[in-house]
C-alpha positions in Angstrom: 52.2 73.0 123.6 52.9 75.3 126.9 49.7 77.4 127.8 50.3 80.6 130.0 48.2 82.2 132.5 48.1 86.3 132.3 45.2 88.7 134.6 43.5 91.4 133.1 46.8 93.6 133.4 48.6 91.3 131.2 50.8 89.8 134.9 52.1 86.3 134.1 50.3 84.0 136.3 51.7 81.0 136.2 51.7 77.6 133.8 49.4 75.0 133.3 51.7 72.7 132.7 49.7 69.2 134.4 48.5 67.5 131.2 45.8 65.2 133.2 44.2 68.5 134.2 41.6 70.2 132.9 41.4 73.4 132.0 38.4 74.1 135.0 40.8 72.5 137.4 42.8 76.3 137.4 41.8 79.2 139.2 40.5 81.6 136.1 39.0 85.1 136.4 37.1 86.7 134.5 39.4 88.6 132.4 42.1 86.7 132.3 44.3 85.5 129.0 45.0 81.9 128.2 48.7 82.3 125.8 49.2 79.3 124.2 53.0 78.6 123.1 54.0 76.0 120.3 57.2 74.2 121.4 56.6 71.7 118.2 57.9 74.4 115.8 61.4 74.6 118.1 62.4 71.5 117.1 65.5 71.1 114.4 64.9 67.3 114.0 61.8 67.7 111.5 63.5 71.1 109.6 64.9 68.5 107.1 62.7 67.3 104.9 65.2 65.0 103.0 64.1 62.9 106.1 60.4 62.8 105.4 59.7 59.6 104.1 57.5 60.7 100.3 54.6 59.0 98.9 55.0 59.7 95.2 52.0 58.6 92.7 52.3 58.7 89.0 49.8 60.5 87.2 48.8 57.2 85.6 48.6 55.5 88.8 46.3 58.4 90.2 44.0 58.3 87.5 43.4 54.2 87.5 41.9 54.8 91.5 38.8 55.1 91.7 39.0 56.7 95.5 40.1 59.7 94.7 38.7 63.6 94.2 39.6 63.6 90.5 37.5 59.7 90.4 34.5 61.6 91.8 34.3 64.2 89.6 34.7 62.5 86.8 31.4 60.3 88.0 29.7 63.2 89.2 30.3 64.9 86.1 31.3 68.4 87.9 33.7 70.9 87.7 36.0 70.8 84.7 34.2 66.5 83.9 30.9 68.7 83.0 31.1 70.0 79.2 28.3 72.3 79.3 29.2 73.7 83.0 32.4 74.8 81.5 31.1 75.9 78.0 28.8 78.0 80.3 31.7 78.8 82.6 33.6 79.9 79.4 30.3 82.2 77.9 30.4 84.0 81.6 34.2 84.9 81.3 34.1 86.3 77.8 30.7 88.1 78.6 32.3 89.7 81.8 35.8 90.2 79.9 33.2 92.4 77.4 31.5 94.2 79.8 35.5 94.9 81.0 36.5 96.2 78.2 33.8 98.3 77.2 34.1 99.9 80.7 37.6 100.6 80.6 37.1 102.0 77.3 34.8 104.6 78.5 37.4 105.4 80.7 40.3 108.3 80.0 43.7 109.2 81.8 43.8 111.5 84.2 39.4 111.4 84.6 38.1 111.8 88.4 36.8 108.1 89.2 34.9 106.4 92.5 36.2 102.9 93.0 32.7 100.8 93.8 34.2 97.0 94.9 31.7 94.8 96.9 33.0 94.9 100.6 34.9 97.7 100.2 34.1 100.9 101.2 34.0 103.8 98.2 36.9 104.9 97.3 37.8 108.7 95.1 41.0 109.0 92.9 42.0 109.7 89.5 42.6 107.4 86.6 46.2 106.6 85.8 46.4 103.5 83.5 44.1 101.3 81.2 44.6 98.2 80.0 45.9 94.8 80.9 48.4 93.9 82.7 51.2 91.1 83.6 50.1 89.5 86.5 46.5 89.3 85.8 44.5 88.6 82.9 41.5 90.9 81.4 41.7 94.6 81.6 42.3 96.7 84.7 42.5 100.8 85.3 45.3 101.9 87.9 43.9 104.4 90.2 46.0 106.9 92.0 43.6 107.1 95.6 43.3 110.6 97.3 44.4 108.6 100.4 46.5 105.8 101.4 43.4 103.1 100.7 45.8 101.2 98.2 48.0 98.4 97.9 50.8 100.0 95.6 52.8 102.7 94.1 51.8 101.4 90.8 54.7 99.6 90.7 53.9 95.6 90.4 56.0 92.8 90.0 58.7 95.2 89.0 56.6 96.6 86.7 55.6 100.6 86.4 52.4 101.1 84.8 51.9 104.4 86.3 53.6 106.5 89.2 52.0 107.5 92.9 53.2 107.3 96.4 53.4 104.3 98.1 50.1 102.9 99.1 47.8 105.3 96.9 48.1 103.0 93.6 45.2 99.7 93.2 44.6 98.0 90.4 40.7 97.3 89.9 38.4 95.8 86.8 36.6 98.6 85.0 33.4 97.8 85.8 33.9 98.9 89.2 34.9 102.3 88.8 32.8 105.1 88.0 34.3 108.1 86.4 32.7 111.2 86.8 32.8 115.0 88.8 34.5 113.4 92.0 36.0 116.2 93.5 38.6 115.3 96.5 37.5 115.0 99.7 38.7 117.2 102.2 38.3 116.9 106.2 37.9 121.0 107.4 39.0 121.0 110.4 39.3 124.9 110.8 35.5 125.2 110.2 33.1 126.2 113.0 29.9 124.6 114.3 
């Protein structure tokens, strides 16, 4: 790699090219920027994967080893190797899906709604789709947002679930969608203060 040094106003100062020198030996001022250039990625000799020696291990050989993640999980009865935990997870998943189904059936196409996903801003829109989709398991609600805060235009993986402008559509788990009288928010810049 190569390290380049720039001033606050992005003027090039020089290259830190002495591999034996410490970074502190270069004259650096407050606000200077170090730019790291990856020169390794430009080497063509590493692009042909057929020249890379592979390590092959059959499923049987892997299962017999005692120094693997699988053997650790089995010994300590963790994850899918803990029947009680797996049963509990399955019960929780079923409860979530039932709650999603109830919430989905409470919504109607054309309802105004607010989408309240934890960790994300509250968004308003219109319910455009209710049901199961091909790209994820469970129940989903397709929302046409009032503002371009979505991820799609109602089409996912070539399947049209509903129609809207690009970046105005999104799919949300039903438990995060609250239907009600949520008028479209507007910014009125003509209003005097």
